[in-house]
N, C-alpha and C positions, 0 to 999 in steps of 0.2 A: 723558540717562543710565540705565539699568538699574542698579540695585543689588542684590545677590543677599546674602539674611540667611538665616543659617544658624541655625536653632529648634532646641532641645536634645528628644531624644527623649521624646515626649508620648503616653502611654496614650488608645486610641479613648473618646471620648465625653468628654474633657476639653478646658479651653480653654487655649492656648497664651499666655503672656505674651510678646506680641511688640512692643508697644508705643511700645517706647522706641524699638528699631531703627526701627519704621516711622515714627516724628514727625521723628528724623533725616533719614530719606531726604527727607519731605517736605517737610523745611525747605530743602533743597536744591533742590527743584522736580523732583526723579529719583521714577521710578516703582520701586516694591517689589518685588523676588521675594522670596517667601518659601519655603524650602525646610524641611519638617517630616518628620520620621521618627516616623510614628505606631505603630511595633508592628508585629511581625508581617511585618518585611520590606517594609512598605507606606511607599512615599515618595510623597508629595504636592508639587507646585509649584503654586504660586499667585501669579498677578500683582495687586500691590495695589489696581490699579484696579478691577477686577472685585470683588477681596475688599472693597471697603468697599459695592459695589453688593449684595452677595447677602448672605443671613443662611442659605442652606440648609446651609450647613457647620457642624457643631458648634462648629467652631473659629472661626467669626464670618468665613468666606472663601469664596468660591465656589472649587468645585474646576476649574482651568481644565482639566487633562489626565487621561488616566488612569492607572492605578496600576499596577504589576507586583508580582505576589506572587513574593515569593523564600523560600526557606526558609533559616534561617539559626540559626546556632547561638547559645547566649544570651551567648555572649562576643562575638560579632559585632553583636547587637542592642544592648548598650551600649556598643559603640565609635562613636559619632556621628562623622561625618566633613565634614568642611567644605568643602562644594562649589565655594565660591570659593577655596580655597585648591587645590582641586584642578585647577580650571579655569586659573586664571591665573599659575598654579605648578608647570607640569607637570615642569619639569627638576627638581624637588625630588627627593630621593634617596628611593626606595622607594615614591614617591607617584606616578611617572609612568605613567599610563594606557596609554599606549603600548605602552609597554614592557612594563607586565601583561598588555595584551592582552584586559581586560574592565574594565568599570568597577565601582564598589563596588558589592557586592551591597545596600546601603540606597539607592541613586540611581536615579532614570530623569530624563531631561529632554526635555522635548518643548514646541513651538509657545513659545519664549523671545517674550514681547513685546518689542519695542524698536522705539521711535517714533525713533531717532536713527542717522543712517548713520554708519559709522565702520570704520577698520581694525579697531578692537579688539573691535567689537561682531562684525564679520562673523569674525573668528578664532576667539571665542568660539564662535559659532553652529557653524563646522564641528567644533570641537572636542567639543561636546555631541553633534552627530551621529556623530560618530566613536565616542564612549562608546556609544549606542545601538545602534549597527549591532556593537559588538563583544561586546556582550552576550549571551551564549548560554543559554537556559532549561535546555539538556539537562543542562549543568552540574552541574543540583541535583534531577534527578529519577533514581528507579530505571529499571534497563533490564531489563526482562524477558528471560528467555532464550527463543527461539523454539519453538514446539511443533513437537518434531519429534524423528526417533527418532536424530538426530545428538546431541540434547542428553541423551538416556541414557547417552552413550558420556562424557559429562562427569561426569554428576552421580551415577551408579549406581558399585558397588563393579566392577570388572574381570570377575570370574567368577561375577555374578551374572547372574539372566534377563533384567533388563532391558537390560544389555549385550549380552548374547548376540542378543537380538532385534535391538538396532540394529547390530550388526553385520552379521548375516543381511539387514538390509535394505538396509543399503551393497552389498551384494555382489549382492543380486540387481540394483540400479540399474546397478552397473558391468559385470555379466553382461548384461544386456540391452542395455546402451548398446555393449558390447564388440561382442557379435554383430550387433548394427545395424551396426557400424563397419567390421567386416570383411566384411558383407556388402555394402557400399558399395565398397569396395576391392577387391573382387573382380570389379565389374564395369569394372575399369579392363583395358584392351585396349593393344596394342601401338599408338604413335602417338597415345593417348588416356589418359593415366594417371590422369584423374579420372573416366571412363566419362561423358562428358557426353554427350547425344544429338546426332545430326548438326545439329540445329537445332529452333528452335523457334518458334511463332509469336509475337506481339505481346502478345497477354493473358497466355501463360505468363510472358514474361520480367517483365512487369509483378508478376506473381504468385509470381516469385521474389523481387523485389526486397523486395516486401509481407512474404513469409514469410521472410525475413532479418530485418527490422524487428520484425516481432512477434516472432520467437522470441528475439531478443536482448533486447525489454522483459519478456518472460516469465521470462528465464532471471533467478532469485534466488540459484541458490546460490554463485556467484563472488561477488558483492559483499556477500552476507549472512557470508560465510565470513571477508572481509578485513574487514568491522565488527566481527562478535566479534572476531578477532584485534587489533584495535585497542582494543575495550573490555577485553580482557584485558592490553593494557600499560597502559593508564590504572589499570586496578586496582594493578598494581603500583608504578605512580608515585606513585600515593596511600596505599601501604604496607598495600593489603588483599591479603590471600592466602588468600580463602575456597575456591578450587577450585585442581585438580591441574592446573599450567601444560603439563605433557606431554601428559595426555588431551585438554585445552582446543585445542591447537594441532593435536593428531592430528585429532582431531574434524573441526576446522575445514579443515584441509588435504583430507581426504576430501571433505568438501563442495565444496570448489574445485573436486576432480580431476573430481566428478561433474559440476559445472558445465561443466568446459571439455570433457569428453567430449560433453556434449549439443550443445556449439557447434560440435564438429567432426562429429558426427552430422548435425545440421540443414545445417551449410554443404554437404555432400555431397549429402545425401538431396534438398535444393532443386535443388541444380544438376543432378542426373542426373533430374529430374523432368520430364517435358513434357505435363503435364495439371494444369489449375488446381486441381481439386477434390483432385485426388493431393498436392500442395503444402501445402495447408492440413491436409488429414488427415494429413498424415506430420508434420507440427507439433505437431498438437494430441495426436499418440501419442506424440512425443517428450518432452512437456511433460509427459505421465501418468507415464511412464516416470521422467523426473527428482524427479516429486513424491511417488514412491511412499511416501516417509519420512513425509510429511505423512498420506497415506492412514492408515498402519500405525499411526501414532501419534495421531490420531482413532479408531481403533479400540481402540488400549489403554485411552484415557481412558474409553470407553464400557463396558470389562469383557468384549471380545470374547475376550480371551486369558489371562483369569486374572485374581485379587484381585492378587496381587504385582504384576502389569504395571499395573492400573489406581491403584493407589496410587502407584507410582512416577511416572506419566504426569500424576497430579493434585497431585504438588508443584508449589510456587510456587517457583521459582529466578529471580534478578534479581540485577545489579549493583547495588553500593552508588554512590549518587551520587558522583562522582570529586571534584568542587568546582574552584574557579579554577585551581589549580597544573596541570590536564591541560590547561588549553583551548586554548594553541598546538599542540600533538600532536591535540587534538580536529580543530582547523580542520583540520591537515595531512590529518589520515587523512581525514576528508570528502571534501576536495578530491582527493586519491588515488583513493578509490574511485570517484568521479565520472569521475577520469581514465582508470582501467581500464575500466569502464563504456563510455565513450566509445571507447577504443582498439579496445574488442573489436568495436563497432557498425561503425567507420571500417576495420578489416583485413578485416572480412567484407562489408562494401559494397564496397570498394576490390577485394578479390578477385574477386568476382562481376563485377564490372565489367569486368576484364581480360579474364576467362573467355568472357564474353560479347563480347567484341570479337573473340575468337580465334575463339569459335563461328561468329560471322557470316563471315567472311573464308573458313571451311572448315577450320579448322586442327582439327578433331575430326572431319573425315566424309571418307570414301574419294573421292578425286577421279577415278581413273580405277576404270572397272568393266568388266568380261566381263556380255555379255548372252546368251543365249541363248534364243531361240524354241524352240517344238513344231514339228511338221511341218504344221501346218496351212496350207490353202490357200485364198485368196479367188478365185475365176474371174472376178470383173467388177470389177475394182478401175480406177476412173478416174484415167487418168496423164495429168498436165499436159505438153504439151509445146511447139512451138514457137509463136509468134504467129501471128494469122490475123485476117481481116475476117470471111469466110465460109466456110462449108462446102467449098467448091470450093478453099481455100488448103489444106484439109489431106488426108491420104493417105488411103487405104482405110480403112474401117473406123472413120474418127475423126469428130469433130464440133469445129465452132467456137462455144465460148461463153466469153463475158467476154473477147473479144479473144485468146483463147489455144486453141490445137487439142487436143480430149482423146481418148484410145484407152483402150478397156476391155482391162486387160491381167490376166495370171495372176498374183497376188501370192501368191508364196510366204515367207512371214515369217521362214524362216530364212536368206533371203538379207540379212537386215536384222542377223544374229548378228556379234558381234565387239565390239570398244574401243568405250566411249563415256566422252567425259570430261568434266568439268565446265565449263561453258564462263566465259570472262571476259569473254564482252560482257553482261553484267548479268542480270537475273533474271526468271523468270514469275512473276505472281501471288505474289511474295516466296519463291520458292525457286528455286533452282539450276535451271540447264539442263544438260542431259547431252545432249553431241552426238554423233553415230557420227564414227569414225573411218577413215583410209585401212585396207584390208583386206591392204595387204603389209606394213607395218610400223608401223601404228598412229598416224602423222602426219596432220594434219591434211589435208582434202581439199582440193586447190586448183581444179579444174573441177567436181566432183561437187556436186548440193546433198545435205546429210546430212541423217538423218533424225535424229528429237530426242527425250528422253524429258522433260517439263516437268510441272507441277502445274499443273491445271486447276481453278480456283476454283468453276466452273459447276458441275461434278461433284464436285467436293471429293475429287478423285482423282488420281492419277499416271496420264500416260497416253503413249502411244507413238503419234506421228505423225510425217506427213512432208508438208512444205508442196507439193510437187507430186503428192501422192496424196489423191483425194476419194472419199469415201463416196457422195457422189451430187453431179449437177449443178445440182441444186435446191437453193436456200439454204436453203429452210424445211425440205428433209428432211435436211439435211448434221447430221452428228453434232456434238455440242458439242466445241468445240476440235479438230474433225475428227479424232477418235482413231480408231484402229484397234486400241490394246488398250489396255484402262484397269485400273487395281488397284481392290479395295474402298474404298469411301468412309474416307477416314483425314486427320489432320492430321498426320502424320508426316513426318520428313524423311529417315527411314530408309529409302532403297531397298532395302538389302540384305535388310533384315528383312521389308520387303516381296515380295520374291521366295521369300520362303517361302510364302508365301498364294496361293490361287488368283485369277487374274485373270479378266477379260474378253476375248473376240476376236472381230472384227466379221469375218463371212463370209458376209456378205448378211444377216444377223441376227444377233443377239448370242448367242455360245455359250459359256456360263458355265462354271468349273470348269477352266479353261485354265492349265496349268502352265508357269514359267517359270523361269529360272536367273539370279540376278544375283549376280555374284563380285567382291572387290575384286582391284584387281591390284597394289596397293602392296604392297611387302615392307619389314618392319623388322629383320630378322636373316635369317640364313640359314639358319634353319630354316622360314623363309615361301619361300626356293628349294629345299625340299624336299631341303636340304643336298648338291643337286648343279651347285650355283653359289655366287656371293659377292652379298649384298644390296648396292648402292649405296645407302646409307642417306640421301645428299644426295639422287639422285635419286628414290630410293624403289623401285628397279627391278632384276631379278635380270639378273646378268651369268653365263650358264651356264658349264660347262666342255663342252670339246669333245664329252663322250659324250651331252649332252643339251640339249634344247632346250624353247621352251615360256616364256609368262609367267610362272610359277612355275619352270619347269625341269621339269614332271613329263613330260616324253616323253622317250624314246628317241632316240637321232640316228637318224635313218630310213636305211635300205639304199640304197645307191649305184645299186643295180640289182634291178627288179623283175620277174618272168615271170607270164606268164597260165596257168594251171591248164589252160587247155585246149590252148596251145599253147606249146610250151617255147622254140619259137623267135621268139615275139613278147615281145619285151624293150623294158622302158623306163625310162628313163635320170633320175637327179636333176637338176634343171635349178639350175645352180651361179649363183652372184651373188657375184664376188669382191670387189665394192664392199662387200658387207654383212660389217663389224665383227664380228656377232655370231655366224651359225651359218652363213656362207659359202653358202646355198643360199635360194633364192625360197620365201617363205612365201604363201600364200593361207589368210586366214582363220587365222593361226596353225598351217596344216598346207603340208609341203613339196608341191611342184609336179613332176610326172613326165610327160616327153615321150617318144615315139617318133618320130625325124625319119626324113626320105626314104621313107614309105611309100606304096606305091601299089597300086590295085583295092581291092575292098571288105575291109575287115578280117576275112579269116574265123577268124583267131587268137582274135577277142575278142567272137563270136557264137555262138548257138547254130546247131549245124548238125546234120542227119542223112546218112548214108551215100547216096550216090543209087541204090545198087543195092540194099539191104536196108532202107531207111527205118527203120534204127536211129539213134537219138540218140547222137552221137558220143564221149557220157559218161554219166553216170548220172542218170536221167532223173525226173522228178518225177511224182506222179499230181495235180497240182494241176488243179483245171475249168479254170483259164484255159489251162495248156499244153496241154490236149485240146482248147479250140478253137480256139488260134491254135496253127499247125501249125509246125514248125520250119524253117529253110530247108534246101533241097537244096544238098548242098557243090558248090560253085562254081557253083551256073546261077543267075544273073541272073534267070532268068525266076521263079522262087521266093521274089522276095522283093517280091511283087505285094503281098501283104498288109501290107507294111511301110512307113507314110506318107512315111518317111524317105526310102528308095531309090525308092519307087513314083515319087514326083514328081520326083526328083533324077535318075535316072538318064537321062533324057528330057532332061535341061538341058546345053547344052554346056558352061558354066562349072564344071558340077558334074562333067562328063567330063574337063574339064580339072584340075579340084583333084585327081580321083585319080589322074591321075598322078604326083603328087607333094603330098604330103599330110602333116602333121604331127598326129599323134594324142595329146592333150593329156589327163592325168589329173588335177584338182584339186579342190579340196576347195571347196565354196559355203556353208558355216556349220552346215549338219546331213547333206550327203551329197555322197559323189563323182562328178563327173561325168567323163566319158569324150566326149571330143568330137572331130571332125574339123575342124582348122583349116589355114588355108593355112601352108606352108611360111615359116621367117625368125623362128619363136617365141624371143625373146632375154629375157632379163632386164631390159635397159635396155626394151624396147618394152612388158613387161609393167607397169612402174613409170609408163612415160609415159601408159598408156592408163588409169590409175587403175580397175583392174578392180573391178566390182561385180557381185554375181550377178544382181540386179535390173535394173540400169540398163545393163549389158552385156549383158543377154539370154541370160545362161545358158540360160533355159528360161522364155518367156512364155507360149506354149502360142498364141500368135495369128497370129505373122508366120511368112515361109517363110525367112528368113533366119536367125532365131534357132532354127532345127531343127536345129539340128548334133550333139545330143547323141544318143549311140548306147548306153550305157550307163549305169547309175545303181546306187548303192550303196543299201545299206539305210542307214537313220537311223544315225547312230554319232556318237560324240564321240572317237574315237582319233584319236592323232596321226600314223596311216601308214593308208595302205589295206592292207595287209598283214594276211591272216587276217580281211578283212571281204567277206560276201556280196555278190554284184551281180547286176543284173538287166537284161536286153537291154529295151528298151524298144519299144511301138509302140501305133499307134494313140492319138496323144496330142494331137495338134494340130489345132486348130480350123479353121485355114487351107483343110483340105481335107473338110470335116465335108461337102460336096456330093457327095464321090466315092459310090461303090457300098456303102459303109461306115457305120454307124451309131456316131460316136464318141462316144456318151456313157458314157464311160468315167471312171477315177478319173482327178483333176487330171495324174497322173503317166502316163495312158494304164493300157494293159496291161504288167505287168513280166514277163517271162519270166526265171526263176531260172537264173541260168549254171553254178550247181553241184548234184550230185544232192543234196546233204544239206545243211540249215541248219548253219551254224557251219561248213563247212569252208572257206571262204574260197575267193576266186577269184585275188587274186594273192599271190606269196609270194617273199620276198626269195631272191636268188642269193648264196650264202656265197662264192663264187670271187670277185665283186665288189664285197663288202661294203666299207665306209668303215672304215679302222683308222686308230687315233692318229699314227700315225705319217705320216698323211698331211698 
């Protein structure tokens, strides 16, 4: 068993007389542990076995363990403490180390040699280890004030120049961080209160986590402010009042306020970033703004702002050592600061994780978009049709390739205008897919294969494509991702923002600087419905009043009856749909559909004619070169329609002659233009829905077939909600199916367009007020 002998305090360089205790212990065969207090707060512990073997120590024994320097008062140095009593009798009143929370100032115990096992020795070892763990050296050290302008707010007179500089510095930090915070909050939109980007790539997501972690580690104002408040409390507990407590607390609160504003700016800035370098640059910029007080203080120390500030900043200020009586509070405060530090980091990381999950599920991006392409036309698009084995299995002007028939067709890009919604069937190259929707009500297509807008990793761009439309039958010449339109190179998820830039369109070759429109269909309040309807926030859809219609209730309700400028007897009626709970009429590409039923013969009231006797045009003529080259039709004389490829071919066909005995004239929108077409009778709302009309796939105007050559008149490009007031043209010489005739059909994709009105902007169809729709209906 080991015995502990408490030696009297001795001065360095002298020899202590401990032989009596040592011999008594040796007589019992025990090892001796000598406790010596040698002055200056130095405590040595030595084992007697090693003490006998070494003469290196001036006290005749080897020092087994290191010593601890502790500043003591002279009264404490003269107060010898019996370690044996402290360790073996911890329950003694006033001497319980566990209650006091620290070991005596002149004691340190390590590596006690004990050759015998037993419960008593194990308990002693644990108690001695507890003593060492609780001994805190900072209780006996001076704590210098931080070199910061916040310190000037504590140490200097409230009306002095250093205090003014300190206040200005804090104001600069708060103002800079406040402006940054306001700017980030201003990025919020309806449905996206944090201004989050629609999505980010994996590299950016990793950088966001790193930016948060780095920013929290670099942020020092909050923990430092709390630590200073803790030191102030320690001084009060020690009975020291060297500094004004109110100034001290105010300075620390300002410091903490700046720190939390930094964290708020850091969180929003990192979350709104979509570029890796942008994230780290923003973190560094915010850190500089937060630490502007340190920069100003360093300049003051070097005399950049005058002698008074140099003297004030070069003064040394520190807290006095608090001593043992504040040990418990010091430990508690240190733990509290660590807790706050960890909570700040945990909250920010938890918040960023939640927002990222929402971001990945599309919470912060518009899921329904309206897309409008321009009026460009590609005349040689390869369209995939039905299966085949050889060319003979396909029709005229078709080829059999890769077990499918292909046909070259006129691709009018505006036929693919309309609503596109984010697909729920997976992503493409890590980004959402936007799929084309039904042109009548925006529902999914049931039979028609929709187009889509996807991100192409090979091009690093968003592309518009259709799985059944190819740019070449040769795979080596096929465009990457079979793109028909592509955006500039980007990693952005924001299609709406990309709609503001120019795209590239494929017209047999790349045509650049092609404008398109991409808008969001979602609504979040009634203002999103132009205050002409109510926003269903649950479905994010506008429910328009009876006076308006459209995705955002942007159009006035259409006329019930419209009349031709040329012939007031030629009237068209709005096609109603009693099953539609929203607008009660048939919509095509979000526009009304008009019909004139039970028509017969050539629709002279919708065409450009001249008087048969005077050769004068029956309305104001135009002096355009095209009008001079292509003469008007003679009034009611079929032989003068020989230069019109529609009537020239079809008037000799029995089916067409039969059609002219009873047909329906249909006026409908096809994405960018209004088409006036001759259709068989029996056009109904139900039949229209079942057919899933599509400007391209329904061959509204393909330019190759005979059957699709039914378009008689066409409007100028427009986005208006009604054909009223829109200029129209008569179409001629526009179909390649008849290019073997006597005419050369090398005209524009829409052929020769003959104006139906004498003046631009006068409009061809007008509302009949007597038949206008009233709210009472």
